[in-house]
N, C-alpha and C positions, 0 to 999 in steps of 0.2 A: 864377245860382245862381240855381237848381227850387230850391221846398222841393215835397218827395215826401210823400205823399200817407201817415197812418196813423191803420190804427184808433181809432176812442175807446176808450178805458179800461175794459173793467166799475166795472158802480159798489159803493159796495163793501160790507158788510151792515153795517147798528148797527142796535143796538137804540138805535130813539127814542125808546121810553119813557123805560128809565134816566137818560137825558140831561137829558130834560126833568126828571125822580122831582130828579134830580138841582140846578139850578139853581134848582127850586120850592122847596127843600129854603134852597136857598144868600138864595135873598128871604127863606123864612120866621124865619132863625136872622139873619138882620137889620134886621128888623120886631120877633119876638121883645128885640136889644138896645136896640133906638132904643125901646121899651118901658121897659124899664129905667132906660137909660142918655138924660132924654128930649131934643130938644137942639134950642135956642135957639129962639126962637121965631120970628123967619125962618128957621129948615130946618125946619118942621114938613112939607114935602113931605116929605121924607123918606119921610117913612111911612105914605103914601100912595102912592110911587114903590116904596115893599113891595109894601103891600097891590094894587097894580096886578103885579107884579109872579107872585103866586102866582095873582091868578086868568087874568093870564096862564099860565100856567102846568098849572093846572086845563081852564082850556080847549082848552090843546096835549095835557095827556094825554087828553081827552074824543077827540078830534080827528083822533088817530096808529088808539086803538082803533075808533074809529068806520072809520077807513078802512082800515085791517089788513081786517075782517069782510068790507067791498065785495070 
């Protein structure tokens, strides 16, 4: 049985900035929670994971805005 060729579907338009902002806000909320309820010493890396998520999100916002201007 031979497979029939179908054209690729059109890409879905999404709001990339809103998606990145929601993810960055989630990391920020997690960071605030961890700063209020201090994790055990062996889990201090959780705080830095949240910081990295926030920094990555801010970089993503900058990148998407720069990419859209081009």
